[in-house]
Each structure stands twice: as C-alpha cells, then as structure tokens.
KOLTI-23247 format. One record per residue: x, y, z of N, C-alpha, C, CB in turn. Coordinates in pm, whole numbers, plus 50000, padded with zeros to 5 digits. Each point is the difference from the previous one (the first is absolute). Glycine has a CB too. Layout:
<rs>
XYZXYZXYZXYZ/...
</rs>
This chain:
<rs>
957473010939958500905006749910501395001750064498055011949896/501984990350231501305001750065500834987449988499005016250159/500364972249857500734987449992500584997849861498514990550176/500825014849723500504998749862501045010549965497804990449937/502325019850147500895011349973499765005849861501704989850153/497045011349811499635004949867500135015249993498454980649972/502055024049916500135014249973499395003049864502115001650142/497585010949834499415003949872500994997949887498565016850118/500964977249775500804998549879499935013449928499554974749980/501585030649972499955012949930498984999649885502415004050060/496865006849925498955000849899500514998049859498795015350150/502504987249827500534998249864500544985949975500555024350001/499354966850097500424986149981499024993249904501054999250233/499454992249678499104993649902498794992950060501994997349859/498194995250249498854993150060499015009850062501464980350043/499035030350014499115010250058499205006849890501615003650191/499034999449698499295006249888498954990549944502045013649945/498314973750042499064990049950498794998850092501904987649893/498345011450237498914998950097499105012349996501464985750146/499145026049841499225012449994499125000349875501825012050127/498754984249759499214999949875498884989750008502045007449871/498254980950182498984989450011498885004550093501754982449958/498605023650154499005004950094499105010549938501564995150184/499035014149743499205010449935499114994049891501805016750049/498704973249880499234993849891498744993150051502134996849875/497924998050247498834993150054499215008650099501224978449968/499155034250043499245009350083500385000450147498224996349843/502934998250193500445000450140500715012950036500194975449993/500245031949908500825011850027501434995950027498015012150091/502684995849983501414997250028500164987450084500505024649988/500454967049976500324988050076501345002450068498704984849841/501325014250290501245001750075500794986949988498935016750163/502334984349798500854988149985501145000750100499414998149756/500684991650327501054999150101500924988349965498485009950177/502734990549875500974989349977500534995350135500655009649772/499554977250239500474994250126501194990949977497685001450092/503385000449986501154991149990499724986350064501515020150003/497394978850070499654987650070499234990149911499955013150211/499574991649675499224991549911500854995349883497915012150066/501674977049873500684994749882499415006149873500494978650122/499485013449773499475004549872498484998650004502154993249876/497215016350192498544999850018499445014249990500194979550146/498505021049834499255012550002498724997250078500975008249775/498834998950335498864997550087499135012450014501364983150124/497325015149880499125011450025500095004250147498454992549814/501495020450209500025005250138498685005950042502405004549973/496915001749937498755006450034499335006049879500895004550226/497895000449797499255005649888499695014850013499044977749972/501165027950146499705014150017501075006750086497554995149977/503515009649966500305000349857500504986449952500555024550017/499334973349855500504987649941501514999450020498134999749828/502354988750219501434998750029500444985649979499875019050165/501374979549788500634987049985501405000850058498644994849792/501904993650243501404999250042500664989349916499465007550238/501734995749713500784990549920501284996750075499045009149783/501434978850196501274996250059501155006449925499004978350075/502015025749998501155006549939500634991649888500415011350218/499684975449796500574992049891499225001149870500864984550171/497865019149837499205001549879500525011349912498014991250123/502585018849938500525011349923501154996049909499305015150184/501384974149850501134995249918499544990449890501495002850199/497254992849807499474990749900499695007449871499054985550182/500625007049715499635006149873498725008250016501104981049874/498745028550040498815008450003498744991649980501345019349912/498744970350006498834991649974499534992950127500804996849765/500134998350316499634993250125499335009950093501924983949975/498665027750042499415010250085498635004349951502275007550058/497604994449813498715004149943498944989350024501205013449825/499164974250156499044989150024499525000150144501124986449822/499815014650273499614999650141499195012150042502044986750045/498305025049905499245012050035498604999549940502145013250011/497754982249866498705000149933499074988750040501135010749814/499434978750240499114988950039499235003850122501554983349904/
</rs>
C-alpha cells in the first residue's frame, strides 16, 4: 500500500458510495475504498476482511458508468 500511496476515498465520493452499497447488497458490509495516484483507470481488490478496493486516481475523472462497471465487476 505504501508503494501505491493509497489514501481513503471520502465516504461521500460517488465511487465510495457505490462500493458501500454493493458490499452491503451482497452481505460484505462496509467496503473500504482507497484511491491511488500511482494507478491508472483501474479498480483492484485489496482484501476481504475488511472488504477493500483501491481505484486509480484517473478513474475519478472518468464517467460514472466506467467507474460503476469497474467497481461492480
């Protein structure tokens, strides 16, 4: 995580809200969403306990549909 310089995405960010709702819908509970300036337009799983993902900072500038697709896949 240090190499990625990942930080927590604010809970009110659209992708963070989407990840949280998706996690709750499938019974995972809260999903921690991190953002990294070192990654491109990607969404990667980090762990399952607690559930966590990291998204590339450029993904935040993409359309909501692209972000939703990557988070939900």
